C-alpha positions in Angstrom: 0.7 -54.1 22.8 -0.9 -50.9 21.6 -1.1 -49.6 25.1 2.6 -50.2 25.7 3.6 -48.3 22.5 1.5 -45.3 23.7 3.2 -45.3 27.1 6.6 -45.4 25.5 5.7 -42.5 23.2 4.5 -40.4 26.1 7.7 -41.1 28.1 9.9 -40.3 25.1 8.3 -36.8 24.9 9.1 -36.2 28.6 12.6 -37.6 28.7 15.5 -35.5 27.4 17.7 -36.4 24.5 19.9 -39.5 24.9 23.1 -37.4 25.1 22.1 -36.1 28.6 23.5 -37.7 31.7 21.4 -40.1 33.8 21.2 -37.5 36.6 20.2 -34.7 34.3 17.7 -37.0 32.6 16.1 -37.7 36.0 16.1 -34.1 37.1 14.6 -32.9 33.8 11.9 -35.6 34.0 11.0 -34.5 37.5 10.9 -30.8 36.7 8.6 -31.5 33.7 6.2 -33.5 35.9 6.1 -30.6 38.5 5.5 -28.0 35.8 2.8 -30.0 34.2 1.0 -30.5 37.6 1.4 -27.1 39.2 -0.6 -24.0 38.2 1.1 -20.9 36.9 1.9 -18.6 39.9 1.6 -14.8 39.5 4.7 -12.8 40.5 2.4 -10.7 42.7 -0.2 -13.3 43.9 -1.9 -11.0 46.4 -2.2 -7.2 46.8 -2.9 -6.3 50.4 -5.6 -3.7 49.8 -6.5 -3.1 53.4 -2.8 -2.4 54.3 -2.4 -0.1 51.3 -5.5 1.9 52.3 -4.0 2.4 55.8 -0.3 2.9 55.0 -0.6 4.8 51.7 -4.0 6.5 51.6 -4.1 7.4 55.3 -7.4 5.6 56.2 -8.0 4.3 59.7 -8.0 0.6 60.1 -11.8 0.6 60.5 -12.2 2.7 57.4 -9.9 0.5 55.4 -11.8 -2.6 56.6 -15.1 -1.1 55.3 -13.6 0.1 52.0 -11.5 -2.9 51.1 -14.3 -5.2 49.8 -15.0 -2.6 47.1 -11.4 -2.9 45.9 -11.0 -6.7 46.2 -10.4 -7.1 42.5 -7.2 -5.0 42.6 -4.1 -7.1 42.1 -1.5 -4.3 41.9 -1.0 -0.8 43.4 -0.2 0.6 40.0 -3.5 2.3 39.2 -4.2 3.5 42.8 -0.7 5.0 42.8 -1.4 6.9 39.6 -4.7 8.2 41.1 -3.0 9.4 44.3 -0.4 11.2 42.2 -3.2 12.8 40.2 -4.9 14.0 43.5 -1.7 15.4 44.8 -1.3 17.3 41.6 -4.7 18.9 42.1 -3.6 20.2 45.4 -5.3 17.8 47.8 -3.7 17.3 51.1 -3.2 13.9 52.8 -6.2 14.5 54.9 -8.3 15.4 51.8 -7.2 12.3 50.1 -8.0 10.1 53.0 -11.5 11.6 53.3 -12.0 11.2 49.6 -11.0 7.6 49.4 -13.0 6.7 52.5 -16.1 8.3 50.9 -15.5 6.8 47.5 -13.0 3.9 47.5 -13.7 3.1 43.8 -12.1 6.4 42.9 -8.8 4.5 43.2 -9.9 2.4 40.2 -10.5 5.3 37.9 -8.2 5.5 34.9 -6.2 8.7 35.0 -5.4 9.1 31.3 -8.8 8.1 29.9 -11.1 9.2 32.8 -9.8 11.9 35.1 -7.4 13.9 32.9 -10.1 14.6 30.2 -12.5 15.8 32.9 -9.9 18.1 34.4 -9.1 19.5 31.0 -12.8 20.1 30.4 -13.3 21.8 33.7 -10.3 24.0 33.1 -11.8 24.9 29.8 -15.0 26.3 31.6 -12.9 28.3 34.0 -12.4 26.2 37.1 -9.0 26.6 38.8 -7.2 23.7 40.5 -8.3 24.8 44.0 -11.9 24.9 42.8 -11.6 21.4 41.3 -10.0 20.2 44.5 -13.1 21.4 46.5 -15.4 19.7 44.0 -13.3 16.5 44.2 -13.5 16.5 48.0 -17.3 17.2 48.0 -18.4 14.6 45.4 -15.7 12.3 44.2 -18.1 9.7 42.8 -19.8 12.5 40.6 -16.4 13.8 39.6 -15.7 10.6 37.7 -18.7 11.2 35.4 -18.1 13.0 32.1 -21.4 14.7 32.3 -19.9 16.9 35.0 -18.3 19.2 32.5 -21.3 20.3 30.4 -23.5 20.4 33.6 -21.1 22.7 35.4 -20.7 24.9 32.3 -24.5 25.4 32.0 -25.1 25.7 35.8 -22.4 28.3 36.1 -24.4 30.5 33.8 -27.5 30.0 36.1 -25.8 30.6 39.4 -23.3 33.2 38.1 -20.6 32.4 40.7 -18.8 29.1 41.5 -19.5 29.7 45.2 -23.3 29.7 44.5 -23.0 26.6 42.3 -21.0 24.7 45.0 -23.5 25.7 47.6 -26.3 24.2 45.5 -24.3 21.1 44.7 -23.7 20.5 48.5 -27.5 20.0 48.8 -28.1 18.2 45.5 -25.2 16.2 44.0 -27.5 15.2 41.1 -26.9 18.7 39.6 -23.5 17.3 38.4 -24.8 14.2 36.7 -28.5 14.7 35.8 -29.2 14.7 32.0 -28.7 18.2 30.9 -30.9 18.2 27.8 -33.8 16.1 29.2 -33.9 17.3 32.8 -32.1 20.4 33.8 -32.7 22.6 30.8 -36.5 21.8 30.6 -36.9 22.7 34.3 -35.2 26.0 33.8 -37.4 26.6 30.7 -40.5 25.9 32.8 -39.5 28.4 35.4 -39.1 31.0 32.7 -42.5 30.2 31.4 -43.9 31.3 34.7 -42.3 34.7 34.5 -39.0 34.2 36.4 -36.0 36.0 35.1 -32.3 34.9 35.4 -31.8 36.5 38.8 -35.0 35.0 40.3 -34.1 31.6 38.9 -30.7 31.7 40.4 -32.0 32.7 43.9 -34.8 30.1 43.7 -32.5 27.2 42.6 -30.0 28.2 45.3 -32.8 27.9 47.9 -34.3 24.8 46.3 -31.7 23.1 44.1 -33.9 20.0 43.7 -36.0 22.1 41.3 -33.2 21.7 38.7 -33.2 17.9 38.8 -36.8 16.8 39.5 -39.4 15.9 37.0 -40.4 19.0 34.9 -44.1 18.3 35.6 -43.4 18.7 39.3 -42.0 22.2 38.6 -45.0 23.1 36.6 -47.4 21.7 39.2 -45.7 23.8 41.9 -46.0 27.0 39.9 -49.7 26.3 39.2 -50.2 25.8 42.9 -48.6 29.1 43.7 -50.9 30.8 41.2 -53.9 29.1 42.9 -52.9 30.8 46.2 -53.5 34.2 44.5 -49.9 35.1 43.7 -49.6 36.1 40.0 -46.8 34.8 37.9 -44.0 37.3 37.4 -44.8 39.1 40.7 -42.0 39.8 43.2 -43.3 37.2 45.6 -43.8 34.4 43.1 -40.2 33.2 43.6 -40.6 33.2 47.4 -43.9 31.3 47.2 -42.3 28.7 44.8 -39.5 28.2 47.3 -42.0 27.9 50.2 -44.3 25.3 48.6 -41.8 23.3 46.5 -42.2 19.6 47.1 -45.2 20.1 49.4 -48.4 18.4 48.4 -51.5 20.3 47.6 -53.3 18.6 50.5 -50.7 19.8 53.0 -50.9 23.4 51.6 -54.7 23.4 51.9 -54.4 22.1 55.5 -51.9 24.9 56.3 -54.2 27.6 54.8 -57.1 26.3 57.0 -54.9 26.3 60.0 -53.9 29.9 59.4 -57.6 30.9 59.1 -58.5 29.1 62.3 -55.4 30.2 64.3 -55.6 33.9 63.5 -59.3 34.1 62.6 -58.5 35.4 59.2 -60.9 35.4 56.3 -60.0 33.9 52.9 -59.0 37.4 51.7 -56.8 38.0 54.8 -55.0 34.6 54.3 -54.4 35.5 50.7 -52.9 38.8 51.7 -50.7 37.1 54.3 -49.4 34.5 51.9 -48.8 37.0 49.1 -46.7 39.2 51.5 -44.9 36.4 53.3 -45.2 33.0 51.5 -42.8 31.4 54.0 -45.7 31.4 56.5 -46.7 28.1 54.7 -43.4 26.6 55.9 -44.1 27.2 59.6 -45.1 24.5 61.9 -48.3 24.7 64.0 -46.2 25.0 67.1 -44.3 27.9 65.6 -47.5 29.7 64.6 -48.9 29.2 68.1 -45.8 30.7 69.7 -46.0 33.5 67.2 -49.6 34.1 68.0 -48.9 34.3 71.7 -45.6 36.2 71.6 -46.3 38.8 68.8 -49.6 38.5 67.0 -52.0 38.7 69.9 -50.3 41.7 71.6 -50.1 43.6 68.4 -53.7 42.9 67.5 -54.7 44.5 70.8 -52.8 47.6 69.9 -54.3 47.8 66.4 -57.8 47.4 67.7 -57.3 50.0 70.3 -55.8 52.5 67.8 -58.6 51.9 65.3 -61.3 52.2 68.0 -59.9 55.6 69.1 -59.4 57.0 65.7 -55.6 56.8 65.8 -55.2 54.4 62.9 -56.7 54.1 59.5 -59.6 51.6 59.8 -58.7 50.0 56.5 -55.2 49.2 57.7 -54.8 45.4 57.4 -53.6 43.5 60.4 -51.0 41.5 58.5 -49.0 44.6 57.5 -48.7 45.4 61.2 -47.7 41.9 62.2 -44.7 41.5 59.7 -42.7 44.5 60.7 -39.8 44.2 63.2 -40.3 45.1 66.9 -38.3 48.3 66.5 -40.4 49.4 63.5 -43.7 48.5 65.3 -42.7 50.6 68.4 -41.8 53.5 66.2 -45.0 53.4 64.1 -47.7 52.3 66.5 -46.6 52.9 70.1 -44.2 55.9 70.4 -46.3 58.4 68.4 -49.2 58.0 70.9 -47.4 58.4 74.2 -49.3 61.6 75.0 -52.7 60.6 73.7 -52.6 57.1 75.2 -49.9 57.0 77.9 -51.1 53.5 79.1 -50.7 52.0 75.6 -47.0 51.2 76.0 -47.2 49.4 79.4 -50.4 47.5 78.4 -48.5 46.3 75.3 -45.5 45.3 77.4 -47.8 43.3 79.7 -49.4 41.6 76.7 -46.0 40.6 75.3 -45.3 38.9 78.7 -48.4 36.8 78.2 -50.6 38.9 80.6 -54.1 39.9 79.5 -54.2 43.7 79.6 -56.9 44.8 82.0 -57.4 48.1 80.2 -56.3 49.8 77.1 -57.0 53.3 78.4 -57.5 56.4 76.3 -57.2 59.9 77.8 
């Protein structure tokens, strides 16, 4: 009896008022049953991300297929449309936009009002023009979405002086845009200053080795100490070049290269020290390069130097390295041409040596 009353009460809630016609009662009852059983359907149940990337963003089908899983959560083109309008407003062409979206599909999910617009305003405030921002957008769209980009660019512009130099460094190290300014970048610059580098030297060094701005500060200090250990005093003109040459090279590898130089050229410790202090980039050269250099330039010139010293035509204290580093034109002007009359066979013997032939005789008349 109780069960019957409950069923009647449930039916009375579904049925329309008695004044309705039997047909309308039946239809109303049927519609209520359907609405109770069926889930709510979204007016836009599916957003075809892959097709949108192809037709609207200009990606190839293969690029869209690769990018679409990163945008699978999108249910509407509203935010991507706003982002595309923002990019067009910054002066990016269709090809630029396609390349950017292919590189960083999630850029389409960025909020324009809360994310991109404040960054653009900040970059404008530090002096970047729309074309400069467009280049930065194309280069590193994922970094552009980070708010740290504004203070980092402001500070690094002071280091590199020009936007072109900054952009060149960023191309090789995107982390310049997002590394912690107070805990990483500034301490690294301070460490370089501690070792006697001025603003101009720091700019040139970090342009050659931009990773020095974003690595651990202890790595920067260890590199500087290593350079001092090679006999190059801090603050000297060659200190920057040596830092660039040995940056991120282990002490073991540097020691092995020094030993190779001594063995290859038969230099003493003092001669190696002179060579490194005058041309630190010799530490970057491969063994194969050094061997080719030995055969193509160093050995022939060493013959000339020994000949000139033996015959009193060159200061006996003149170090070999200072002769080796000059250009071929300068070498001929300084060490061959002035001795044409005193040593007429010097030039042809030197030419033979440069061809890989062992000169049979350095004659003196």
